[in-house]
A tleap script that builds the chain and sets N, CA, C and O, in Angstrom:
source leaprc.protein.ff14SB
mol = sequence {
  NMET GLY ALA THR THR ASN GLY ASP SER PRO
  LYS ASP THR ALA GLU ILE LYS GLU HIE LEU
  ARG ALA ALA SER ASP ALA ALA ALA SER ALA
  ALA ARG ALA ARG ALA ALA GLN ALA GLN GLU
  TRP ALA ARG ASP ARG ALA SER ARG ALA GLN
  GLY TRP ALA ARG ASP GLN TRP GLY ASP MET
  GLN GLN ARG ILE GLU THR GLN PRO TYR LYS
  ALA ALA ALA LEU ALA LEU GLY ILE GLY LEU
  LEU ALA GLY VAL LEU LEU THR THR LEU ALA
  THR ARG ARG PRO SER GLN CASP
}
set mol.1.N position { -17.890 -74.855 31.197 }
set mol.1.CA position { -17.893 -74.197 32.489 }
set mol.1.C position { -19.187 -73.425 32.669 }
set mol.1.O position { -19.724 -72.824 31.739 }
set mol.2.N position { -19.647 -73.466 33.863 }
set mol.2.CA position { -20.885 -72.770 34.146 }
set mol.2.C position { -20.625 -71.312 34.481 }
set mol.2.O position { -19.544 -70.942 34.940 }
set mol.3.N position { -21.619 -70.511 34.247 }
set mol.3.CA position { -21.492 -69.089 34.561 }
set mol.3.C position { -21.631 -68.891 36.069 }
set mol.3.O position { -22.509 -69.481 36.698 }
set mol.4.N position { -20.768 -68.062 36.643 }
set mol.4.CA position { -20.845 -67.760 38.072 }
set mol.4.C position { -21.248 -66.311 38.249 }
set mol.4.O position { -20.948 -65.451 37.422 }
set mol.5.N position { -21.920 -66.072 39.325 }
set mol.5.CA position { -22.319 -64.683 39.617 }
set mol.5.C position { -21.605 -64.223 40.874 }
set mol.5.O position { -21.211 -65.021 41.725 }
set mol.6.N position { -21.456 -62.951 40.958 }
set mol.6.CA position { -20.799 -62.401 42.142 }
set mol.6.C position { -21.794 -61.765 43.103 }
set mol.6.O position { -21.412 -60.938 43.931 }
set mol.7.N position { -23.052 -62.137 43.004 }
set mol.7.CA position { -24.063 -61.637 43.925 }
set mol.7.C position { -24.629 -60.297 43.524 }
set mol.7.O position { -25.097 -59.556 44.388 }
set mol.8.N position { -24.608 -59.955 42.248 }
set mol.8.CA position { -25.098 -58.660 41.789 }
set mol.8.C position { -26.528 -58.730 41.277 }
set mol.8.O position { -26.900 -57.954 40.396 }
set mol.9.N position { -27.314 -59.615 41.792 }
set mol.9.CA position { -28.699 -59.691 41.349 }
set mol.9.C position { -29.458 -58.499 41.933 }
set mol.9.O position { -29.040 -57.937 42.945 }
set mol.10.N position { -30.562 -58.114 41.309 }
set mol.10.CA position { -31.346 -56.986 41.824 }
set mol.10.C position { -31.807 -57.200 43.265 }
set mol.10.O position { -31.903 -56.250 44.041 }
set mol.11.N position { -32.090 -58.456 43.617 }
set mol.11.CA position { -32.515 -58.748 44.987 }
set mol.11.C position { -31.380 -58.459 45.971 }
set mol.11.O position { -31.606 -57.874 47.030 }
set mol.12.N position { -30.140 -58.878 45.613 }
set mol.12.CA position { -28.991 -58.632 46.473 }
set mol.12.C position { -28.713 -57.139 46.609 }
set mol.12.O position { -28.405 -56.654 47.698 }
set mol.13.N position { -28.822 -56.418 45.505 }
set mol.13.CA position { -28.573 -54.976 45.519 }
set mol.13.C position { -29.587 -54.265 46.418 }
set mol.13.O position { -29.226 -53.377 47.190 }
set mol.14.N position { -30.837 -54.655 46.311 }
set mol.14.CA position { -31.879 -54.043 47.145 }
set mol.14.C position { -31.634 -54.348 48.617 }
set mol.14.O position { -31.826 -53.490 49.479 }
set mol.15.N position { -31.213 -55.564 48.894 }
set mol.15.CA position { -30.937 -55.954 50.276 }
set mol.15.C position { -29.765 -55.158 50.850 }
set mol.15.O position { -29.808 -54.724 52.001 }
set mol.16.N position { -28.735 -54.972 50.055 }
set mol.16.CA position { -27.566 -54.188 50.493 }
set mol.16.C position { -27.970 -52.744 50.748 }
set mol.16.O position { -27.563 -52.152 51.748 }
set mol.17.N position { -28.773 -52.173 49.846 }
set mol.17.CA position { -29.230 -50.796 50.032 }
set mol.17.C position { -30.033 -50.663 51.327 }
set mol.17.O position { -29.882 -49.684 52.058 }
set mol.18.N position { -30.880 -51.646 51.604 }
set mol.18.CA position { -31.683 -51.609 52.823 }
set mol.18.C position { -30.800 -51.688 54.060 }
set mol.18.O position { -31.048 -50.985 55.039 }
set mol.19.N position { -29.775 -52.534 54.031 }
set mol.19.CA position { -28.848 -52.626 55.161 }
set mol.19.C position { -28.099 -51.309 55.353 }
set mol.19.O position { -27.907 -50.855 56.481 }
set mol.20.N position { -27.681 -50.704 54.249 }
set mol.20.CA position { -26.980 -49.419 54.345 }
set mol.20.C position { -27.900 -48.335 54.902 }
set mol.20.O position { -27.474 -47.519 55.719 }
set mol.21.N position { -29.159 -48.323 54.463 }
set mol.21.CA position { -30.119 -47.345 54.988 }
set mol.21.C position { -30.317 -47.534 56.492 }
set mol.21.O position { -30.339 -46.568 57.255 }
set mol.22.N position { -30.458 -48.780 56.899 }
set mol.22.CA position { -30.660 -49.066 58.321 }
set mol.22.C position { -29.437 -48.640 59.132 }
set mol.22.O position { -29.580 -48.067 60.212 }
set mol.23.N position { -28.246 -48.915 58.622 }
set mol.23.CA position { -27.026 -48.508 59.322 }
set mol.23.C position { -26.929 -46.991 59.388 }
set mol.23.O position { -26.522 -46.433 60.407 }
set mol.24.N position { -27.298 -46.336 58.316 }
set mol.24.CA position { -27.266 -44.874 58.286 }
set mol.24.C position { -28.247 -44.291 59.293 }
set mol.24.O position { -27.917 -43.346 60.010 }
set mol.25.N position { -29.444 -44.849 59.348 }
set mol.25.CA position { -30.445 -44.371 60.307 }
set mol.25.C position { -29.982 -44.591 61.743 }
set mol.25.O position { -30.177 -43.729 62.601 }
set mol.26.N position { -29.371 -45.740 62.003 }
set mol.26.CA position { -28.880 -46.028 63.359 }
set mol.26.C position { -27.765 -45.060 63.746 }
set mol.26.O position { -27.723 -44.574 64.876 }
set mol.27.N position { -26.859 -44.782 62.800 }
set mol.27.CA position { -25.767 -43.851 63.088 }
set mol.27.C position { -26.301 -42.441 63.330 }
set mol.27.O position { -25.830 -41.748 64.231 }
set mol.28.N position { -27.275 -42.014 62.535 }
set mol.28.CA position { -27.858 -40.680 62.710 }
set mol.28.C position { -28.568 -40.579 64.052 }
set mol.28.O position { -28.474 -39.560 64.736 }
set mol.29.N position { -29.273 -41.631 64.424 }
set mol.29.CA position { -29.975 -41.640 65.711 }
set mol.29.C position { -28.989 -41.562 66.873 }
set mol.29.O position { -29.206 -40.825 67.836 }
set mol.30.N position { -27.908 -42.327 66.772 }
set mol.30.CA position { -26.887 -42.287 67.829 }
set mol.30.C position { -26.235 -40.909 67.908 }
set mol.30.O position { -25.957 -40.411 68.999 }
set mol.31.N position { -25.994 -40.297 66.757 }
set mol.31.CA position { -25.386 -38.964 66.746 }
set mol.31.C position { -26.328 -37.934 67.367 }
set mol.31.O position { -25.889 -37.063 68.118 }
set mol.32.N position { -27.620 -38.034 67.055 }
set mol.32.CA position { -28.586 -37.106 67.657 }
set mol.32.C position { -28.662 -37.282 69.168 }
set mol.32.O position { -28.735 -36.303 69.910 }
set mol.33.N position { -28.644 -38.518 69.616 }
set mol.33.CA position { -28.696 -38.780 71.063 }
set mol.33.C position { -27.460 -38.218 71.754 }
set mol.33.O position { -27.561 -37.617 72.824 }
set mol.34.N position { -26.306 -38.411 71.148 }
set mol.34.CA position { -25.054 -37.898 71.732 }
set mol.34.C position { -25.050 -36.371 71.736 }
set mol.34.O position { -24.578 -35.755 72.692 }
set mol.35.N position { -25.571 -35.758 70.674 }
set mol.35.CA position { -25.647 -34.294 70.621 }
set mol.35.C position { -26.585 -33.768 71.702 }
set mol.35.O position { -26.310 -32.736 72.314 }
set mol.36.N position { -27.691 -34.470 71.939 }
set mol.36.CA position { -28.620 -34.052 72.995 }
set mol.36.C position { -27.952 -34.153 74.364 }
set mol.36.O position { -28.147 -33.285 75.214 }
set mol.37.N position { -27.168 -35.207 74.581 }
set mol.37.CA position { -26.433 -35.344 75.844 }
set mol.37.C position { -25.441 -34.198 76.016 }
set mol.37.O position { -25.339 -33.610 77.092 }
set mol.38.N position { -24.712 -33.887 74.947 }
set mol.38.CA position { -23.720 -32.815 75.017 }
set mol.38.C position { -24.396 -31.469 75.291 }
set mol.38.O position { -23.880 -30.651 76.053 }
set mol.39.N position { -25.541 -31.252 74.671 }
set mol.39.CA position { -26.266 -30.001 74.886 }
set mol.39.C position { -26.731 -29.888 76.337 }
set mol.39.O position { -26.615 -28.823 76.943 }
set mol.40.N position { -27.247 -30.961 76.886 }
set mol.40.CA position { -27.690 -30.958 78.280 }
set mol.40.C position { -26.518 -30.714 79.228 }
set mol.40.O position { -26.641 -29.958 80.192 }
set mol.41.N position { -25.390 -31.351 78.953 }
set mol.41.CA position { -24.198 -31.162 79.772 }
set mol.41.C position { -23.748 -29.702 79.716 }
set mol.41.O position { -23.411 -29.113 80.743 }
set mol.42.N position { -23.742 -29.124 78.520 }
set mol.42.CA position { -23.303 -27.737 78.367 }
set mol.42.C position { -24.250 -26.781 79.099 }
set mol.42.O position { -23.805 -25.823 79.731 }
set mol.43.N position { -25.537 -27.044 79.012 }
set mol.43.CA position { -26.498 -26.191 79.726 }
set mol.43.C position { -26.290 -26.274 81.234 }
set mol.43.O position { -26.337 -25.262 81.933 }
set mol.44.N position { -26.062 -27.481 81.724 }
set mol.44.CA position { -25.829 -27.657 83.156 }
set mol.44.C position { -24.578 -26.915 83.598 }
set mol.44.O position { -24.590 -26.223 84.616 }
set mol.45.N position { -23.496 -27.056 82.835 }
set mol.45.CA position { -22.241 -26.374 83.176 }
set mol.45.C position { -22.408 -24.854 83.118 }
set mol.45.O position { -21.885 -24.142 83.974 }
set mol.46.N position { -23.124 -24.361 82.128 }
set mol.46.CA position { -23.346 -22.917 82.006 }
set mol.46.C position { -24.172 -22.402 83.183 }
set mol.46.O position { -23.904 -21.325 83.716 }
set mol.47.N position { -25.173 -23.177 83.581 }
set mol.47.CA position { -25.998 -22.775 84.714 }
set mol.47.C position { -25.178 -22.722 86.001 }
set mol.47.O position { -25.315 -21.796 86.801 }
set mol.48.N position { -24.332 -23.718 86.186 }
set mol.48.CA position { -23.468 -23.725 87.375 }
set mol.48.C position { -22.490 -22.553 87.358 }
set mol.48.O position { -22.272 -21.909 88.384 }
set mol.49.N position { -21.908 -22.278 86.206 }
set mol.49.CA position { -20.955 -21.167 86.095 }
set mol.49.C position { -21.653 -19.835 86.368 }
set mol.49.O position { -21.090 -18.947 87.009 }
set mol.50.N position { -22.866 -19.709 85.880 }
set mol.50.CA position { -23.615 -18.472 86.110 }
set mol.50.C position { -23.912 -18.300 87.603 }
set mol.50.O position { -23.793 -17.195 88.134 }
set mol.51.N position { -24.288 -19.363 88.268 }
set mol.51.CA position { -24.542 -19.298 89.715 }
set mol.51.C position { -23.283 -18.940 90.484 }
set mol.51.O position { -23.325 -18.135 91.414 }
set mol.52.N position { -22.163 -19.536 90.096 }
set mol.52.CA position { -20.891 -19.235 90.750 }
set mol.52.C position { -20.526 -17.766 90.556 }
set mol.52.O position { -20.084 -17.104 91.495 }
set mol.53.N position { -20.711 -17.257 89.340 }
set mol.53.CA position { -20.381 -15.854 89.061 }
set mol.53.C position { -21.259 -14.911 89.885 }
set mol.53.O position { -20.780 -13.903 90.404 }
set mol.54.N position { -22.537 -15.243 90.000 }
set mol.54.CA position { -23.435 -14.411 90.824 }
set mol.54.C position { -22.985 -14.395 92.284 }
set mol.54.O position { -22.986 -13.350 92.934 }
set mol.55.N position { -22.603 -15.562 92.785 }
set mol.55.CA position { -22.122 -15.631 94.168 }
set mol.55.C position { -20.860 -14.799 94.356 }
set mol.55.O position { -20.735 -14.073 95.343 }
set mol.56.N position { -19.935 -14.900 93.426 }
set mol.56.CA position { -18.692 -14.141 93.518 }
set mol.56.C position { -18.963 -12.640 93.441 }
set mol.56.O position { -18.348 -11.857 94.165 }
set mol.57.N position { -19.878 -12.243 92.566 }
set mol.57.CA position { -20.223 -10.826 92.428 }
set mol.57.C position { -20.807 -10.298 93.736 }
set mol.57.O position { -20.464 -9.202 94.178 }
set mol.58.N position { -21.685 -11.078 94.349 }
set mol.58.CA position { -22.278 -10.669 95.626 }
set mol.58.C position { -21.229 -10.553 96.718 }
set mol.58.O position { -21.245 -9.606 97.505 }
set mol.59.N position { -20.313 -11.519 96.768 }
set mol.59.CA position { -19.233 -11.466 97.761 }
set mol.59.C position { -18.352 -10.242 97.544 }
set mol.59.O position { -17.956 -9.578 98.502 }
set mol.60.N position { -18.048 -9.946 96.286 }
set mol.60.CA position { -17.198 -8.796 95.989 }
set mol.60.C position { -17.890 -7.493 96.405 }
set mol.60.O position { -17.259 -6.608 96.982 }
set mol.61.N position { -19.177 -7.384 96.111 }
set mol.61.CA position { -19.903 -6.180 96.503 }
set mol.61.C position { -19.905 -6.007 98.016 }
set mol.61.O position { -19.751 -4.893 98.515 }
set mol.62.N position { -20.076 -7.087 98.737 }
set mol.62.CA position { -20.082 -7.009 100.198 }
set mol.62.C position { -18.705 -6.584 100.725 }
set mol.62.O position { -18.622 -5.771 101.646 }
set mol.63.N position { -17.627 -7.130 100.148 }
set mol.63.CA position { -16.282 -6.738 100.589 }
set mol.63.C position { -15.998 -5.280 100.286 }
set mol.63.O position { -15.352 -4.601 101.083 }
set mol.64.N position { -16.470 -4.783 99.144 }
set mol.64.CA position { -16.265 -3.373 98.795 }
set mol.64.C position { -17.017 -2.480 99.773 }
set mol.64.O position { -16.506 -1.445 100.200 }
set mol.65.N position { -18.228 -2.888 100.122 }
set mol.65.CA position { -19.018 -2.079 101.056 }
set mol.65.C position { -18.418 -2.066 102.457 }
set mol.65.O position { -18.515 -1.060 103.160 }
set mol.66.N position { -17.800 -3.166 102.871 }
set mol.66.CA position { -17.227 -3.208 104.222 }
set mol.66.C position { -15.839 -2.582 104.278 }
set mol.66.O position { -15.426 -2.098 105.332 }
set mol.67.N position { -15.104 -2.583 103.153 }
set mol.67.CA position { -13.747 -2.019 103.109 }
set mol.67.C position { -13.583 -1.126 101.875 }
set mol.67.O position { -12.856 -1.486 100.948 }
set mol.68.N position { -14.253 0.039 101.853 }
set mol.68.CA position { -14.228 0.865 100.647 }
set mol.68.C position { -12.847 1.456 100.326 }
set mol.68.O position { -12.490 1.570 99.153 }
set mol.69.N position { -12.071 1.831 101.344 }
set mol.69.CA position { -10.763 2.433 101.073 }
set mol.69.C position { -9.786 1.408 100.506 }
set mol.69.O position { -9.017 1.711 99.594 }
set mol.70.N position { -9.820 0.225 101.040 }
set mol.70.CA position { -8.957 -0.841 100.532 }
set mol.70.C position { -9.340 -1.179 99.079 }
set mol.70.O position { -8.468 -1.392 98.236 }
set mol.71.N position { -10.648 -1.226 98.800 }
set mol.71.CA position { -11.112 -1.523 97.443 }
set mol.71.C position { -10.692 -0.420 96.472 }
set mol.71.O position { -10.295 -0.708 95.343 }
set mol.72.N position { -10.776 0.834 96.901 }
set mol.72.CA position { -10.379 1.949 96.032 }
set mol.72.C position { -8.879 1.915 95.767 }
set mol.72.O position { -8.448 2.159 94.640 }
set mol.73.N position { -8.082 1.616 96.781 }
set mol.73.CA position { -6.629 1.538 96.595 }
set mol.73.C position { -6.262 0.384 95.652 }
set mol.73.O position { -5.377 0.524 94.808 }
set mol.74.N position { -6.926 -0.717 95.796 }
set mol.74.CA position { -6.670 -1.858 94.920 }
set mol.74.C position { -7.043 -1.519 93.475 }
set mol.74.O position { -6.291 -1.830 92.551 }
set mol.75.N position { -8.193 -0.888 93.281 }
set mol.75.CA position { -8.618 -0.497 91.931 }
set mol.75.C position { -7.632 0.501 91.321 }
set mol.75.O position { -7.317 0.412 90.135 }
set mol.76.N position { -7.147 1.441 92.117 }
set mol.76.CA position { -6.166 2.406 91.628 }
set mol.76.C position { -4.881 1.701 91.212 }
set mol.76.O position { -4.317 2.016 90.164 }
set mol.77.N position { -4.415 0.763 92.010 }
set mol.77.CA position { -3.195 0.019 91.674 }
set mol.77.C position { -3.350 -0.801 90.402 }
set mol.77.O position { -2.446 -0.832 89.567 }
set mol.78.N position { -4.482 -1.460 90.254 }
set mol.78.CA position { -4.721 -2.257 89.044 }
set mol.78.C position { -4.791 -1.349 87.823 }
set mol.78.O position { -4.249 -1.685 86.770 }
set mol.79.N position { -5.452 -0.206 87.951 }
set mol.79.CA position { -5.537 0.742 86.835 }
set mol.79.C position { -4.182 1.295 86.454 }
set mol.79.O position { -3.874 1.434 85.271 }
set mol.80.N position { -3.371 1.610 87.445 }
set mol.80.CA position { -2.027 2.124 87.178 }
set mol.80.C position { -1.171 1.075 86.465 }
set mol.80.O position { -0.485 1.384 85.491 }
set mol.81.N position { -1.217 -0.145 86.948 }
set mol.81.CA position { -0.462 -1.226 86.323 }
set mol.81.C position { -0.923 -1.469 84.889 }
set mol.81.O position { -0.095 -1.637 83.994 }
set mol.82.N position { -2.229 -1.489 84.664 }
set mol.82.CA position { -2.753 -1.684 83.309 }
set mol.82.C position { -2.327 -0.537 82.396 }
set mol.82.O position { -1.994 -0.763 81.233 }
set mol.83.N position { -2.336 0.684 82.909 }
set mol.83.CA position { -1.903 1.829 82.104 }
set mol.83.C position { -0.444 1.748 81.710 }
set mol.83.O position { -0.087 2.036 80.568 }
set mol.84.N position { 0.398 1.360 82.649 }
set mol.84.CA position { 1.834 1.224 82.355 }
set mol.84.C position { 2.054 0.131 81.306 }
set mol.84.O position { 2.817 0.324 80.359 }
set mol.85.N position { 1.393 -1.008 81.471 }
set mol.85.CA position { 1.553 -2.096 80.504 }
set mol.85.C position { 1.064 -1.704 79.119 }
set mol.85.O position { 1.736 -1.978 78.124 }
set mol.86.N position { -0.089 -1.071 79.042 }
set mol.86.CA position { -0.616 -0.668 77.741 }
set mol.86.C position { 0.255 0.404 77.090 }
set mol.86.O position { 0.469 0.373 75.878 }
set mol.87.N position { 0.750 1.333 77.868 }
set mol.87.CA position { 1.636 2.363 77.320 }
set mol.87.C position { 2.922 1.745 76.791 }
set mol.87.O position { 3.404 2.122 75.723 }
set mol.88.N position { 3.476 0.798 77.537 }
set mol.88.CA position { 4.695 0.115 77.104 }
set mol.88.C position { 4.456 -0.640 75.802 }
set mol.88.O position { 5.286 -0.594 74.894 }
set mol.89.N position { 3.333 -1.330 75.709 }
set mol.89.CA position { 3.023 -2.074 74.487 }
set mol.89.C position { 2.754 -1.147 73.306 }
set mol.89.O position { 3.113 -1.461 72.171 }
set mol.90.N position { 2.125 -0.013 73.571 }
set mol.90.CA position { 1.786 0.917 72.489 }
set mol.90.C position { 3.007 1.645 71.952 }
set mol.90.O position { 3.055 1.971 70.766 }
set mol.91.N position { 3.994 1.907 72.800 }
set mol.91.CA position { 5.161 2.668 72.356 }
set mol.91.C position { 6.303 1.778 71.880 }
set mol.91.O position { 7.283 2.287 71.336 }
set mol.92.N position { 6.208 0.497 72.063 }
set mol.92.CA position { 7.262 -0.419 71.616 }
set mol.92.C position { 7.285 -0.442 70.090 }
set mol.92.O position { 6.249 -0.591 69.441 }
set mol.93.N position { 8.463 -0.295 69.540 }
set mol.93.CA position { 8.629 -0.308 68.100 }
set mol.93.C position { 9.126 -1.686 67.667 }
set mol.93.O position { 9.924 -2.311 68.365 }
set mol.94.N position { 8.655 -2.148 66.527 }
set mol.94.CA position { 9.150 -3.457 66.054 }
set mol.94.C position { 10.627 -3.388 65.702 }
set mol.94.O position { 11.114 -2.380 65.192 }
set mol.95.N position { 11.327 -4.478 65.983 }
set mol.95.CA position { 12.780 -4.504 65.667 }
set mol.95.C position { 12.955 -4.584 64.163 }
set mol.95.O position { 12.143 -5.172 63.449 }
set mol.96.N position { 14.031 -3.981 63.707 }
set mol.96.CA position { 14.291 -3.957 62.264 }
set mol.96.C position { 15.475 -4.844 61.952 }
set mol.96.O position { 16.624 -4.404 61.940 }
set mol.97.N position { 15.168 -6.101 61.699 }
set mol.97.CA position { 16.222 -7.078 61.377 }
set mol.97.C position { 16.370 -7.247 59.895 }
set mol.97.O position { 17.208 -8.028 59.443 }
savepdb mol mol.pdb
quit
């Protein structure tokens, strides 16, 4: 019977290593490209959110200036409600089961 090989010659091993390196480089390149896309998307969304927040802040300031008594009453009500909720949470005792 003749000797058979399973393809483990040095030439085959080098070729496999080269294919693995190429696949690794391609995967790394694709990952970098996808990360750059995600970063650009996140920057765009953050910029839009910042613009929206600025617009809302300006609108709120204008409403406060045109209706100061209503704004003060609303702020007082929100503060009172927050105080009651925080006091209730602070004084609640854990149940003893």
